[in-house]
C-alpha positions as CSV (number, residue, x, y, z in Angstrom):
1,M,0.0,0.0,0.0
2,T,1.3,3.5,-0.8
3,E,2.5,5.6,2.1
4,S,2.1,9.3,2.2
5,V,4.8,11.9,1.5
6,S,4.5,15.2,3.3
7,Y,2.9,17.7,1.0
8,R,5.1,20.7,-0.1
9,A,3.4,23.4,-2.1
10,P,5.4,23.5,-5.4
11,F,4.4,27.0,-6.5
12,A,5.0,28.7,-3.1
13,P,8.2,30.6,-2.5
14,G,11.0,28.1,-2.2
15,G,8.9,25.3,-3.7
16,P,10.3,22.9,-6.3
17,A,8.5,24.7,-9.1
18,G,8.4,28.2,-7.6
19,I,6.5,30.8,-9.7
20,D,7.0,34.5,-9.0
21,G,5.5,37.8,-10.1
22,E,8.2,38.3,-12.8
23,I,7.4,35.0,-14.6
24,C,3.7,35.9,-14.5
25,R,4.4,39.4,-15.8
26,K,6.3,38.1,-18.8
27,L,3.7,35.5,-19.7
28,L,0.9,38.1,-19.4
29,G,2.8,40.5,-21.7
30,I,3.2,37.8,-24.3
31,A,-0.5,36.8,-24.0
32,L,-1.5,40.4,-24.7
33,S,0.9,41.0,-27.5
34,C,-1.7,40.6,-30.3
35,G,-4.1,43.1,-28.8
36,G,-6.1,41.0,-26.3
37,D,-8.4,42.8,-23.8
38,Y,-7.6,40.6,-20.9
39,A,-5.3,37.7,-20.0
40,D,-4.7,35.4,-17.1
41,V,-2.3,32.5,-16.3
42,F,-3.4,29.6,-14.2
43,F,-0.9,27.3,-12.6
44,E,-2.2,24.1,-10.9
45,Y,-0.6,21.2,-9.0
46,R,-2.9,18.3,-8.0
47,A,-2.0,15.3,-5.9
48,G,-4.8,12.8,-5.2
49,G,-5.4,9.2,-4.3
50,G,-8.1,6.7,-3.3
51,L,-8.7,3.5,-1.5
52,S,-11.5,1.0,-1.8
53,F,-12.3,-1.8,0.6
54,E,-14.6,-4.7,0.1
55,E,-15.3,-7.9,2.0
56,G,-12.1,-7.8,4.1
57,I,-9.6,-6.8,1.5
58,T,-8.3,-3.7,-0.2
59,R,-9.7,-3.8,-3.7
60,S,-7.8,-0.8,-5.0
61,A,-5.2,1.8,-4.0
62,S,-4.3,4.7,-6.3
63,R,-2.2,7.8,-6.3
64,G,-1.7,10.4,-9.0
65,V,-0.1,13.8,-9.6
66,S,-0.7,16.4,-12.3
67,M,0.8,19.8,-12.9
68,G,0.5,22.4,-15.6
69,V,-0.4,25.9,-16.6
70,G,-3.3,27.3,-18.7
71,V,-3.1,30.7,-20.5
72,R,-6.3,32.5,-21.4
73,V,-6.7,35.6,-23.6
74,Q,-10.0,37.4,-24.2
75,R,-10.8,39.7,-27.1
76,G,-14.4,40.9,-26.9
77,D,-16.5,37.8,-26.5
78,A,-13.9,35.5,-28.0
79,T,-11.5,33.5,-25.9
80,G,-8.1,32.0,-26.8
81,Y,-6.9,29.2,-24.5
82,A,-3.8,27.0,-24.4
83,H,-2.3,24.8,-21.7
84,V,0.9,22.8,-21.2
85,E,2.1,20.3,-18.6
86,D,5.7,21.4,-19.1
87,L,6.7,24.3,-16.9
88,T,9.9,25.2,-18.7
89,W,10.0,28.8,-19.9
90,E,9.9,27.8,-23.6
91,A,6.8,25.7,-23.2
92,M,4.9,28.3,-21.2
93,K,5.9,31.0,-23.7
94,R,4.5,28.9,-26.5
95,A,1.2,28.5,-24.7
96,A,1.0,32.2,-24.1
97,E,1.7,32.9,-27.8
98,T,-0.9,30.4,-28.9
99,A,-3.6,31.9,-26.7
100,A,-2.7,35.4,-27.9
101,R,-3.7,34.5,-31.4
102,I,-7.4,35.0,-30.6
103,A,-6.6,38.6,-31.3
104,T,-5.0,39.7,-34.6
105,E,-3.8,43.3,-34.0
106,S,0.0,43.7,-33.6
107,A,0.5,45.5,-30.3
108,V,3.1,46.2,-27.7
109,A,1.5,45.2,-24.5
110,P,2.3,47.5,-21.6
111,P,4.1,45.9,-18.6
112,V,1.7,44.0,-16.3
113,A,2.8,44.3,-12.7
114,V,1.1,41.7,-10.5
115,E,0.8,41.9,-6.7
116,P,-0.2,39.1,-4.3
117,I,-3.6,39.5,-2.7
118,V,-4.4,38.3,0.9
119,L,-7.1,35.6,0.9
120,P,-9.4,34.4,3.7
121,K,-8.6,31.1,5.4
122,R,-11.7,29.0,5.0
123,Y,-10.0,25.6,5.1
124,E,-6.5,26.0,6.6
125,L,-5.5,22.6,8.0
126,D,-2.8,21.4,10.4
127,Q,-2.5,18.1,8.5
128,P,-4.3,17.4,5.2
129,S,-5.4,13.8,4.8
130,I,-2.9,13.2,2.0
131,D,-0.1,13.4,4.6
132,V,-1.6,10.6,6.7
133,P,-0.2,7.1,6.1
134,G,-2.4,4.9,3.9
135,I,-2.7,2.2,6.6
136,D,-4.6,4.7,8.8
137,K,-7.1,5.4,6.1
138,R,-7.5,1.7,5.3
139,A,-8.4,1.2,9.0
140,L,-11.3,3.6,8.6
141,L,-12.7,1.6,5.7
142,E,-12.3,-1.7,7.7
143,R,-14.2,-0.2,10.6
144,A,-17.1,0.8,8.4
145,S,-17.2,-2.7,6.8
146,N,-17.2,-4.4,10.2
147,A,-19.9,-2.1,11.6
148,A,-22.2,-2.6,8.6
149,H,-22.0,-6.4,8.8
150,A,-22.6,-6.3,12.5
151,F,-25.7,-4.1,12.1
152,D,-27.9,-6.9,10.8
153,S,-27.6,-10.3,9.3
154,K,-29.4,-9.2,6.2
155,I,-26.4,-7.1,5.2
156,K,-24.6,-9.3,2.7
157,K,-22.1,-7.0,1.0
158,V,-20.2,-3.8,2.0
159,E,-18.1,-1.5,0.0
160,A,-16.2,1.4,1.6
161,S,-14.2,4.1,-0.2
162,F,-11.9,7.0,0.6
163,V,-10.9,9.6,-2.0
164,E,-8.7,12.6,-1.4
165,E,-6.7,15.3,-3.1
166,I,-4.8,18.5,-2.5
167,R,-5.0,21.1,-5.2
168,E,-2.6,24.1,-5.3
169,V,-3.5,27.0,-7.6
170,L,-1.7,30.2,-8.5
171,V,-3.5,32.6,-10.8
172,A,-2.2,35.9,-12.1
173,T,-4.3,38.4,-14.2
174,S,-3.7,41.4,-16.4
175,T,-5.7,43.4,-13.9
176,G,-2.6,43.1,-11.6
177,R,-3.8,40.4,-9.2
178,M,-1.9,37.3,-8.2
179,A,-3.6,34.8,-5.9
180,H,-2.2,31.5,-4.4
181,D,-4.3,28.9,-2.7
182,V,-4.0,25.3,-1.4
183,Q,-7.3,23.4,-1.5
184,P,-7.6,20.1,0.4
185,L,-10.5,17.7,-0.2
186,L,-11.7,14.3,1.1
187,R,-14.7,12.1,0.7
188,F,-15.7,8.9,2.5
189,G,-18.4,6.6,1.4
190,V,-20.1,3.3,2.3
191,R,-22.5,1.3,0.2
192,V,-24.2,-1.8,1.4
193,I,-26.5,-4.5,-0.1
194,A,-29.2,-6.1,2.0
195,E,-31.0,-9.3,1.1
196,D,-34.2,-10.9,2.5
197,G,-35.3,-13.9,0.5
198,E,-35.6,-12.7,-3.1
199,K,-35.6,-9.1,-2.2
200,R,-32.4,-7.1,-2.6
201,E,-31.8,-3.5,-1.9
202,S,-28.9,-1.1,-1.4
203,G,-28.2,1.8,0.9
204,R,-25.4,4.3,1.0
205,S,-23.9,7.1,3.2
206,G,-20.9,9.4,2.9
207,G,-19.4,12.7,3.7
208,G,-16.3,14.9,3.9
209,G,-15.2,18.3,2.8
210,R,-12.1,20.5,2.9
211,M,-11.0,19.1,6.2
212,T,-8.6,16.7,8.1
213,L,-9.4,13.2,9.3
214,G,-10.8,15.0,12.3
215,Y,-14.0,14.8,10.3
216,F,-14.5,11.3,11.7
217,E,-14.7,12.6,15.3
218,Q,-18.1,14.0,14.4
219,K,-19.3,11.2,12.0
220,S,-17.4,8.0,12.5
221,P,-17.0,5.3,9.9
222,E,-19.4,3.3,12.1
223,W,-22.0,6.0,11.9
224,H,-21.9,6.0,8.1
225,A,-22.0,2.3,7.9
226,E,-25.0,2.0,10.2
227,E,-26.8,4.7,8.2
228,A,-26.2,2.9,4.9
229,A,-27.4,-0.4,6.5
230,R,-30.5,1.3,7.9
231,Q,-31.4,2.7,4.5
232,A,-31.1,-0.6,2.8
233,L,-33.2,-2.4,5.4
234,V,-35.9,0.2,5.2
235,L,-36.1,-0.3,1.4
236,L,-36.5,-4.1,1.8
237,D,-39.9,-3.3,3.4
238,A,-40.8,-0.4,1.1
239,R,-44.1,-0.3,-0.9
240,Q,-44.5,1.0,-4.4
241,A,-44.9,4.8,-4.7
242,P,-48.2,6.6,-5.4
243,A,-48.6,8.4,-8.7
244,G,-50.0,11.7,-9.6
245,Q,-49.7,15.3,-8.4
246,L,-49.1,15.3,-4.6
247,E,-47.9,17.6,-1.9
248,V,-44.2,16.9,-1.3
249,V,-42.0,17.6,1.7
250,L,-38.3,17.8,1.2
251,A,-36.0,16.9,4.1
252,P,-33.3,19.5,5.0
253,G,-29.8,19.3,3.7
254,D,-29.1,17.1,0.7
255,S,-32.5,17.9,-0.8
256,G,-30.9,21.1,-1.9
257,I,-29.5,19.1,-4.9
258,L,-32.9,19.7,-6.5
259,L,-32.5,23.4,-6.0
260,H,-28.9,23.2,-7.4
261,E,-29.9,21.3,-10.5
262,A,-33.3,22.7,-11.3
263,V,-32.7,26.4,-10.3
264,G,-29.0,27.0,-9.7
265,H,-27.7,26.2,-13.1
266,G,-30.3,28.6,-14.6
267,L,-28.8,31.4,-12.5
268,E,-25.3,30.9,-13.9
269,A,-24.6,34.0,-16.0
270,D,-23.3,32.3,-19.1
271,F,-26.7,30.7,-19.8
272,N,-28.3,34.1,-19.3
273,R,-25.7,35.9,-21.5
274,K,-26.6,33.5,-24.3
275,G,-30.3,33.8,-23.6
276,T,-30.7,30.0,-23.0
277,S,-31.9,30.2,-19.4
278,N,-35.5,30.4,-18.1
279,Y,-34.2,33.3,-15.9
280,T,-32.9,35.4,-18.8
281,G,-34.0,39.1,-18.4
282,Q,-35.8,38.3,-15.2
283,V,-33.6,40.3,-12.7
284,G,-35.9,42.3,-10.5
285,N,-38.9,40.1,-11.2
286,V,-40.7,37.7,-8.8
287,V,-39.5,34.2,-9.7
288,A,-40.3,32.3,-6.5
289,S,-42.5,32.2,-3.4
290,E,-41.8,35.2,-1.2
291,L,-40.6,32.6,1.4
292,C,-37.6,31.8,-0.7
293,T,-34.2,33.4,-0.4
294,V,-31.4,31.6,-2.4
295,V,-27.7,32.3,-1.9
296,D,-24.5,30.9,-3.3
297,D,-22.0,31.1,-0.4
298,P,-18.4,30.0,-0.7
299,T,-17.6,31.1,2.9
300,F,-18.7,28.1,4.9
301,L,-15.7,26.8,6.9
302,Q,-14.3,23.6,5.4
303,S,-17.3,22.9,3.2
304,R,-16.8,20.9,0.0
305,G,-17.9,23.8,-2.2
306,S,-16.0,26.5,-0.4
307,I,-13.1,28.4,-2.0
308,N,-10.8,31.2,-0.9
309,V,-10.4,32.4,-4.4
310,D,-12.0,31.4,-7.7
311,D,-10.0,30.2,-10.7
312,E,-9.9,33.8,-12.1
313,G,-8.2,35.3,-9.1
314,V,-11.4,36.8,-7.6
315,E,-12.2,36.4,-3.9
316,P,-15.8,35.2,-3.8
317,E,-18.3,36.3,-1.2
318,R,-21.9,35.4,-0.4
319,N,-24.0,36.1,-3.4
320,V,-27.8,36.6,-3.0
321,L,-29.5,35.2,-6.1
322,I,-33.1,35.3,-5.1
323,E,-34.3,37.4,-2.2
324,N,-37.8,36.9,-0.8
325,G,-38.9,35.5,-4.2
326,T,-37.3,38.3,-6.3
327,L,-34.4,37.6,-8.6
328,R,-31.5,39.8,-7.6
329,G,-28.7,38.6,-9.9
330,Y,-26.6,35.8,-11.4
331,M,-23.4,34.0,-10.7
332,Q,-20.8,35.8,-12.8
333,D,-17.4,35.0,-14.2
334,R,-15.3,37.8,-15.8
335,L,-16.6,37.3,-19.3
336,S,-20.3,37.4,-18.4
337,A,-19.7,40.2,-15.9
338,R,-18.3,42.3,-18.7
339,H,-21.4,41.5,-20.8
340,F,-23.8,42.5,-18.0
341,E,-21.6,45.5,-17.0
342,T,-21.2,44.4,-13.5
343,E,-18.5,42.9,-11.3
344,P,-17.5,39.2,-11.2
345,T,-18.9,37.4,-8.2
346,G,-16.1,34.9,-7.7
347,N,-17.9,32.1,-9.5
348,G,-15.3,31.5,-12.3
349,R,-14.3,27.9,-11.8
350,R,-12.6,25.2,-13.9
351,E,-11.9,21.5,-13.5
352,S,-8.2,21.9,-14.1
353,F,-5.5,23.9,-15.8
354,A,-6.5,22.2,-19.1
355,C,-9.9,24.0,-19.0
356,A,-11.1,27.6,-19.4
357,P,-13.2,28.8,-16.4
358,M,-17.0,29.4,-16.6
359,P,-19.7,30.4,-14.1
360,R,-20.2,27.6,-11.5
361,M,-21.9,27.2,-8.2
362,T,-20.0,26.8,-4.8
363,N,-22.4,26.1,-1.9
364,T,-25.9,26.9,-3.1
365,V,-28.5,27.1,-0.3
366,L,-32.1,27.9,0.2
367,L,-32.3,29.8,3.5
368,A,-34.5,29.0,6.5
369,G,-38.1,30.0,6.8
370,P,-40.5,30.6,9.7
371,H,-42.2,27.2,10.1
372,D,-41.6,24.4,12.6
373,P,-40.6,21.2,10.6
374,E,-43.1,19.1,12.5
375,E,-45.8,21.6,11.7
376,I,-45.0,21.2,8.1
377,I,-45.5,17.4,8.2
378,R,-48.7,17.8,10.2
379,S,-50.1,20.0,7.5
380,V,-50.0,17.3,4.8
381,K,-53.0,15.1,4.4
382,K,-51.5,12.8,1.7
383,G,-48.1,13.3,0.2
384,V,-44.5,12.2,0.0
385,F,-41.6,12.9,2.3
386,A,-38.4,13.0,0.3
387,K,-35.5,12.1,2.5
388,T,-32.6,11.4,0.2
389,F,-32.0,12.0,-3.5
390,G,-30.4,9.9,-6.2
391,G,-29.8,10.9,-9.8
392,G,-31.7,13.3,-11.9
393,Q,-32.0,15.1,-15.3
394,V,-32.6,18.8,-15.8
395,D,-33.3,20.9,-18.9
396,I,-31.4,24.2,-18.2
397,S,-33.4,26.1,-20.8
398,N,-36.7,25.7,-19.0
399,G,-36.0,24.1,-15.6
400,D,-37.9,20.8,-16.3
401,F,-36.5,18.1,-14.1
402,V,-36.8,14.4,-13.2
403,F,-35.3,13.2,-9.9
404,S,-35.2,9.8,-8.4
405,L,-35.4,9.3,-4.6
406,T,-33.3,6.8,-2.8
407,E,-35.3,7.1,0.5
408,S,-38.8,8.4,0.8
409,Y,-42.0,7.9,2.8
410,L,-45.7,8.3,2.5
411,I,-47.3,11.1,4.5
412,E,-50.9,10.2,5.7
413,N,-53.0,12.6,7.8
414,G,-50.0,14.5,9.1
415,K,-47.8,11.5,9.9
416,V,-44.8,9.9,8.1
417,T,-45.8,6.3,7.6
418,A,-44.8,3.6,5.1
419,P,-41.4,3.7,3.3
420,L,-41.7,3.9,-0.5
421,K,-39.6,2.8,-3.4
422,G,-39.5,3.7,-7.1
423,V,-40.3,7.3,-6.5
424,N,-39.5,9.9,-9.2
425,L,-40.3,13.6,-8.8
426,I,-41.2,15.3,-12.1
427,G,-41.6,19.0,-12.3
428,N,-40.2,22.4,-13.2
429,G,-37.6,24.3,-11.1
430,P,-39.0,27.8,-11.3
431,E,-42.6,26.5,-10.8
432,T,-41.5,24.4,-7.8
433,L,-40.0,27.5,-6.1
434,R,-43.3,29.4,-6.7
435,D,-45.2,26.4,-5.2
436,V,-43.2,26.5,-1.9
437,T,-45.9,27.1,0.8
438,M,-44.0,26.4,4.0
439,L,-40.3,26.6,4.8
440,G,-38.7,25.2,7.9
441,T,-36.4,26.8,10.5
442,D,-34.0,23.9,10.2
443,V,-31.7,24.7,7.3
444,E,-28.8,22.2,6.9
445,T,-26.0,21.9,4.4
446,S,-24.9,18.7,2.6
447,D,-22.1,16.6,4.1
448,G,-19.5,16.8,1.4
449,I,-20.7,14.3,-1.3
450,W,-21.7,16.3,-4.4
451,T,-19.8,16.9,-7.6
452,C,-21.3,19.1,-10.3
453,G,-20.8,18.5,-14.0
454,K,-21.2,21.1,-16.7
455,D,-19.9,21.2,-20.3
456,G,-17.6,18.2,-19.5
457,Q,-16.1,19.8,-16.4
458,S,-16.6,18.6,-12.9
459,V,-16.1,20.6,-9.7
460,P,-16.9,19.9,-6.0
461,V,-20.0,21.7,-4.7
462,G,-22.2,22.0,-1.6
463,V,-26.0,22.3,-1.4
464,G,-28.4,23.0,1.4
465,C,-32.0,23.8,2.4
466,P,-34.5,23.6,5.3
467,T,-37.5,21.3,5.4
468,I,-39.6,22.5,2.4
469,K,-43.3,22.0,1.6
470,I,-44.2,22.1,-2.0
471,A,-47.9,22.4,-3.0
472,R,-47.7,20.0,-5.9
473,I,-45.1,17.9,-7.8
474,T,-45.9,15.1,-10.1
475,V,-44.9,11.9,-8.5
476,G,-44.1,9.0,-10.8
477,G,-44.8,5.6,-9.3
478,T,-47.6,3.0,-9.1
479,E,-51.1,4.2,-8.1
480,I,-52.2,2.9,-4.7
481,G,-55.5,3.3,-3.0
């Protein structure tokens, strides 16, 4: 099994691949030499690894490292981008020259002096997990496996996994900013299979964030294992879901993934710049129930979606998207912000140095409302309680969605009763927000499990919400009396 090597930031002063302001200044000058309006250079080092454990043995152990630089030049709405994995001067210079060709005017770029900016410390760690010996992380997986098997004799198979990375970025821009950040990340997961005769169901639980192994002091491997086992056992006794339009209550926390997918993507500025979002031209208009205030907030300490700086060198702050039902603005990167004649919001993110940034969410949360969660349940005569979400599909242009639920229950006469299986929620994001009739005081954020994909790029994100009552959503299932 691979053992850890203490992490040493390559791009920091004194690092093995130290990058200073003078190198950035020269590259920016070359990038702007053909008349570009704006340029940035983005250095990235990423070290990651993973372990998987199944039925008493380590199934896989991996470790990988990547490093490179991307150079971007903008001229109007056009973007030139080039990247290299070779950090020799000649290779970086060629990348800057290639990106510069998006512009065609011969020009002598003025010197670009870059100055370091001071960033917040939203995930400064004493010891990132990647510095912990692999044997210690394997022990966490073995503990989870043992706990799940001990939970109930119906648990027949257990898979546990641990994935981690540390990502160092340095970005310098032609606006004179230079930002350096080190971003740790870990994710732990347990999946179990339960069997009872011919019935077979699975359950899962996981979490993590930008934190140390101290995470497990709050939620131990045993806790996750027992939660996964409980979910699988519940599903063994679940009945088929009702069908038709019903009141739906969403549990706090991970139910925010519906908000993220069905509403959040439509509030990313590039879709609105191109006119392909349902929210295009709606700033200042009522787009949701007056109970609803939606924010994108990268400032949560050690959350999976939190960042100290975005991948364009902008320090992000809490961004109010919808306030008391009224659309206040979008999530902006530099390109879209220039189009809308506003400032970037710190939402310019990219998967790696090989990708150009675009507007992306960080931690997207529907804020708390005035209602007691138990009062919300009591108010429903017949409906569905959505506890945990699985996969889903969303049409960004109009917000239409289909989501599957991994754990849900029937609500009858104000009480949560029978567990359900095969539940799909079918609806429209904007309409769903307008149909919010009660909002709980119990807002929670997700426990570090979500990854968001867009245009082939994936980034870690967080979601969150309180208990939500929605007047009507189409539930796909089997009609029951």
